[in-house]
SELUM-123889 format. One line per field, with one value per residue: residue number from 1; residue in three letters; x, y, z of N, C-alpha, C, O in turn. Coordinates in nm, 3 decimals, always signed. Layout:
# residues N
resi NUM  ...
resn ALA  ...
n.xx X  ...
n.yy Y  ...
n.zz Z  ...
ca.xx X  ...
ca.yy Y  ...
ca.zz Z  ...
c.xx X  ...
c.yy Y  ...
c.zz Z  ...
o.xx X  ...
o.yy Y  ...
o.zz Z  ...
# end
This chain:
# residues 54
resi 1  2  3  4  5  6  7  8  9  10  11  12  13  14  15  16  17  18  19  20  21  22  23  24  25  26  27  28  29  30  31  32  33  34  35  36  37  38  39  40  41  42  43  44  45  46  47  48  49  50  51  52  53  54
resn MET  SER  LYS  LEU  TYR  MET  SER  HIS  CYS  ILE  PHE  PRO  ILE  GLN  LYS  GLU  PHE  MET  TYR  LYS  GLY  VAL  ASN  ILE  VAL  ARG  SER  LEU  PHE  ASP  THR  ASP  TYR  HIS  ASN  LYS  GLU  PHE  ILE  ILE  GLU  ASP  ILE  ASP  GLY  ARG  TRP  LEU  GLY  PHE  CYS  ILE  LYS  SER
n.xx +8.761  +8.492  +8.234  +7.890  +7.672  +7.335  +7.026  +6.780  +6.567  +6.748  +6.680  +6.521  +6.715  +6.919  +6.768  +6.709  +6.969  +7.030  +6.837  +6.928  +7.161  +7.398  +7.703  +7.665  +7.849  +7.820  +7.520  +7.251  +7.310  +7.336  +7.557  +7.835  +7.819  +7.557  +7.437  +7.277  +7.389  +7.507  +7.719  +7.864  +8.033  +8.212  +8.262  +8.534  +8.636  +8.634  +8.512  +8.203  +8.028  +7.702  +7.511  +7.292  +7.232  +7.127
n.yy +7.948  +8.000  +7.803  +7.788  +7.579  +7.522  +7.454  +7.481  +7.596  +7.749  +7.907  +8.150  +8.306  +8.346  +8.489  +8.723  +8.827  +8.883  +9.078  +9.281  +9.353  +9.211  +9.063  +8.790  +8.518  +8.260  +8.130  +7.945  +7.601  +7.245  +7.039  +6.810  +6.629  +6.612  +6.828  +7.148  +7.466  +7.807  +8.085  +8.377  +8.698  +8.881  +9.220  +9.241  +9.078  +8.809  +8.476  +8.333  +8.050  +7.914  +7.648  +7.360  +7.043  +6.772
n.zz +18.461  +18.672  +18.819  +18.899  +19.047  +19.013  +19.183  +19.089  +18.820  +18.557  +18.347  +18.385  +18.512  +18.322  +18.137  +18.284  +18.318  +18.049  +17.996  +18.163  +18.041  +18.069  +17.959  +17.771  +17.721  +17.624  +17.530  +17.686  +17.683  +17.613  +17.783  +17.724  +17.925  +17.994  +18.131  +18.176  +18.076  +18.098  +18.012  +18.142  +18.120  +18.355  +18.482  +18.505  +18.317  +18.372  +18.327  +18.412  +18.488  +18.484  +18.585  +18.568  +18.695  +18.504
ca.xx +8.621  +8.422  +8.099  +7.793  +7.570  +7.205  +6.936  +6.651  +6.572  +6.836  +6.628  +6.489  +6.837  +6.981  +6.681  +6.729  +7.101  +7.020  +6.757  +7.009  +7.275  +7.518  +7.763  +7.647  +7.954  +7.760  +7.382  +7.217  +7.338  +7.352  +7.697  +7.861  +7.786  +7.411  +7.391  +7.245  +7.484  +7.534  +7.840  +7.866  +8.162  +8.193  +8.324  +8.680  +8.673  +8.630  +8.396  +8.130  +7.933  +7.587  +7.460  +7.202  +7.252  +7.006
ca.yy +7.985  +7.953  +7.753  +7.785  +7.479  +7.564  +7.344  +7.514  +7.632  +7.862  +7.984  +8.288  +8.379  +8.391  +8.591  +8.847  +8.879  +8.940  +9.200  +9.383  +9.390  +9.134  +9.000  +8.644  +8.460  +8.144  +8.109  +7.815  +7.486  +7.115  +6.999  +6.669  +6.547  +6.620  +6.940  +7.271  +7.565  +7.928  +8.151  +8.523  +8.761  +8.990  +9.347  +9.225  +8.987  +8.668  +8.401  +8.265  +7.954  +7.876  +7.523  +7.276  +6.901  +6.711
ca.zz +18.472  +18.791  +18.790  +19.007  +19.020  +19.062  +19.213  +19.030  +18.679  +18.528  +18.234  +18.422  +18.549  +18.198  +18.079  +18.358  +18.282  +17.915  +18.009  +18.231  +17.959  +18.102  +17.842  +17.768  +17.637  +17.558  +17.574  +17.743  +17.596  +17.678  +17.785  +17.691  +18.042  +18.009  +18.213  +18.102  +18.123  +18.022  +18.060  +18.132  +18.148  +18.450  +18.441  +18.506  +18.210  +18.415  +18.283  +18.517  +18.432  +18.565  +18.527  +18.645  +18.662  +18.447
c.xx +8.565  +8.283  +8.016  +7.686  +7.441  +7.117  +6.796  +6.673  +6.659  +6.788  +6.594  +6.613  +6.906  +6.899  +6.698  +6.865  +7.097  +6.946  +6.840  +7.137  +7.406  +7.570  +7.751  +7.751  +7.899  +7.621  +7.361  +7.238  +7.347  +7.498  +7.712  +7.823  +7.642  +7.363  +7.351  +7.330  +7.480  +7.649  +7.828  +8.009  +8.138  +8.272  +8.476  +8.727  +8.675  +8.502  +8.337  +8.025  +7.824  +7.530  +7.368  +7.224  +7.120  +6.980
c.yy +7.923  +7.906  +7.754  +7.684  +7.519  +7.443  +7.369  +7.561  +7.757  +7.948  +8.127  +8.371  +8.431  +8.503  +8.725  +8.909  +8.945  +9.073  +9.314  +9.417  +9.319  +9.067  +8.848  +8.589  +8.342  +8.124  +7.966  +7.703  +7.360  +7.075  +6.852  +6.576  +6.570  +6.721  +7.054  +7.381  +7.690  +8.000  +8.301  +8.572  +8.877  +9.114  +9.343  +9.125  +8.840  +8.602  +8.327  +8.175  +7.922  +7.750  +7.451  +7.132  +6.842  +6.577
c.zz +18.599  +18.750  +18.916  +18.968  +19.090  +19.088  +19.157  +18.886  +18.656  +18.412  +18.273  +18.459  +18.424  +18.135  +18.150  +18.327  +18.145  +17.920  +18.068  +18.157  +17.993  +17.975  +17.854  +17.669  +17.558  +17.616  +17.620  +17.642  +17.680  +17.669  +17.745  +17.805  +18.087  +18.113  +18.121  +18.162  +18.037  +18.089  +18.039  +18.156  +18.244  +18.406  +18.441  +18.401  +18.249  +18.366  +18.401  +18.453  +18.532  +18.504  +18.625  +18.598  +18.614  +18.512
o.xx +8.590  +8.223  +8.064  +7.617  +7.438  +7.133  +6.705  +6.786  +6.645  +6.849  +6.634  +6.614  +6.948  +6.955  +6.702  +6.875  +7.154  +6.988  +6.825  +7.215  +7.513  +7.492  +7.818  +7.741  +7.929  +7.606  +7.444  +7.188  +7.363  +7.558  +7.613  +7.797  +7.608  +7.258  +7.386  +7.343  +7.453  +7.676  +7.788  +8.094  +8.053  +8.339  +8.541  +8.846  +8.715  +8.395  +8.409  +7.943  +7.851  +7.504  +7.367  +7.233  +7.016  +6.882
o.yy +7.807  +7.961  +7.724  +7.701  +7.545  +7.340  +7.288  +7.564  +7.857  +8.050  +8.220  +8.493  +8.547  +8.600  +8.830  +9.031  +9.053  +9.170  +9.430  +9.500  +9.363  +9.021  +8.785  +8.612  +8.326  +8.103  +7.879  +7.709  +7.365  +7.077  +6.780  +6.458  +6.549  +6.701  +7.055  +7.391  +7.682  +7.980  +8.347  +8.497  +8.962  +9.111  +9.430  +9.092  +8.755  +8.664  +8.265  +8.221  +7.904  +7.745  +7.476  +7.105  +6.861  +6.510
o.zz +18.629  +18.658  +19.025  +18.867  +19.210  +19.023  +19.175  +18.837  +18.726  +18.381  +18.203  +18.438  +18.420  +18.085  +18.085  +18.312  +18.127  +17.856  +18.029  +18.203  +17.951  +17.892  +17.936  +17.549  +17.439  +17.737  +17.595  +17.530  +17.802  +17.562  +17.734  +17.783  +18.204  +18.175  +18.003  +18.284  +17.917  +18.208  +17.932  +18.204  +18.218  +18.303  +18.383  +18.396  +18.169  +18.364  +18.480  +18.373  +18.651  +18.384  +18.745  +18.479  +18.677  +18.478
# end
């Protein structure tokens, strides 16, 4: 899985993906290392994680 670390709020990004019908594999959650993250699946079946450091 590839991860993209964001420097701003990721809540609107997840909301836009949901609105556009993107497959959300895992909705926004707190990781064990205190980051916030959500995971999507692209059209080729690859998982992409978006997270922000807390």
